[in-house]
TIFIPA-972949 format. One line per 3 residues: for each residue x, y, z of C-alpha. Coordinates in steps of 0.5 Angstrom, whole numbers, plus 500, padded with zeros to 3 digits. Layout:
REM TIFIPA-972949
X,Y,Z  ...
//
This chain:
REM TIFIPA-972949
317,636,339  312,631,341  305,634,342
302,635,349  295,633,351  294,641,352
296,642,344  291,636,343  286,640,347
287,647,344  287,644,337  280,641,339
277,648,341  280,651,334  276,645,330
269,647,332  269,641,337  265,642,343
269,637,348  270,641,354  263,645,354
257,644,357  250,642,354  244,645,357
237,642,355  233,648,353  226,649,357
222,646,351  226,639,351  222,633,349
226,627,351  224,626,358  231,623,360
234,630,359  229,635,362  233,640,365
239,636,364  246,639,364  251,635,360
259,636,360  262,634,353  268,629,354
268,627,347  266,630,340  268,628,333
266,626,326  264,619,330  259,622,335
259,625,342  260,623,349  258,627,355
256,626,362  250,629,365  252,632,371
245,634,375  241,628,375  242,624,382
241,617,382  238,613,388  245,610,389
250,613,394  258,613,394  258,608,400
254,603,396  259,603,390  265,602,395
261,597,398  260,593,392  267,594,390
269,591,397  273,597,399  273,600,406
270,607,406  274,613,409  272,618,404
267,622,408  263,622,401  259,616,403
252,619,403  253,623,397  249,621,391
252,618,385  249,621,379  246,618,373
251,620,367  246,618,362  242,612,359
248,609,356  252,603,359  249,605,366
253,599,369  259,603,368  262,608,372
265,615,370  269,620,374  270,627,372
275,630,377  280,636,377  286,635,373
293,633,376  292,626,378  293,621,373
290,614,373  290,608,369  284,611,364
285,618,365  283,623,359  284,630,360
278,633,357  279,641,358  285,645,362
281,644,368  277,637,368  279,630,367
275,624,366  277,617,369  273,610,368
278,606,371  277,602,378  283,605,381
280,612,382  275,609,386  280,605,390
284,612,391  277,616,393  275,610,398
282,611,401  281,618,402  287,620,397
283,621,391  282,628,387  278,633,392
274,636,386  270,630,383  263,627,381
262,620,380  256,618,375  254,611,372
252,611,365  253,617,359  250,620,354
251,619,347  250,621,340  251,619,333
255,622,328  252,629,326  246,627,331
248,633,337  249,638,331  242,637,329
239,637,336  243,644,337  240,647,330
233,645,333  234,649,339  234,643,344
241,644,347  245,651,349  252,650,349
256,654,354  263,654,356  264,649,362
268,651,369  270,647,375  266,651,379
259,649,376  261,642,376  265,641,383
262,647,387  255,648,385  250,643,388
247,639,383  240,642,383  243,649,381
247,647,376  242,648,370  240,655,372
247,657,375  251,655,368  246,659,364
246,665,369  254,665,369  253,667,362
248,672,363  242,667,360  235,667,364
233,660,362  226,662,365  225,668,359
226,663,354  220,660,350  219,652,350
218,651,343  224,647,341  226,641,337
226,634,339  232,631,342
//
């Protein structure tokens, strides 16, 4: 019997992978690029970690992305901000979306959330046919082997289970506090003495 993608996701979770989890920057985060950041972890292995920051809007709108790709926009998303997904490869787009639709480079990250980095999903979204639950980010956050684990040990980050509600139904400016509050954590009550990221 062939393993399914769900089997892969389940085995990731049992192998202490942070794939499909949220990273919340602790109040004492020293790296200005990640103050109050919430990142969704798309890949986590011995080779390193890749995540997309989900609460940092850029000055670019969806309309501008569609225009740059010469796509006719009937999406009704035009004025929404594209997010800054992280400091790496900021010229590349990454789309986080609810599972169900497949595109050229779709990877199922968790039971609820997929990641696509191919142009066909942008074309589909511009035409009003893409997934309803969707975030578009430029760039990503990356950590080398063991680097994120070190930062977590230094209390720079808090890891929490992700949910489609936080990613897609919570306004970007409320995601940092909402993700913590969902798990009974009051970030304002946590000290600011943490490690460097």
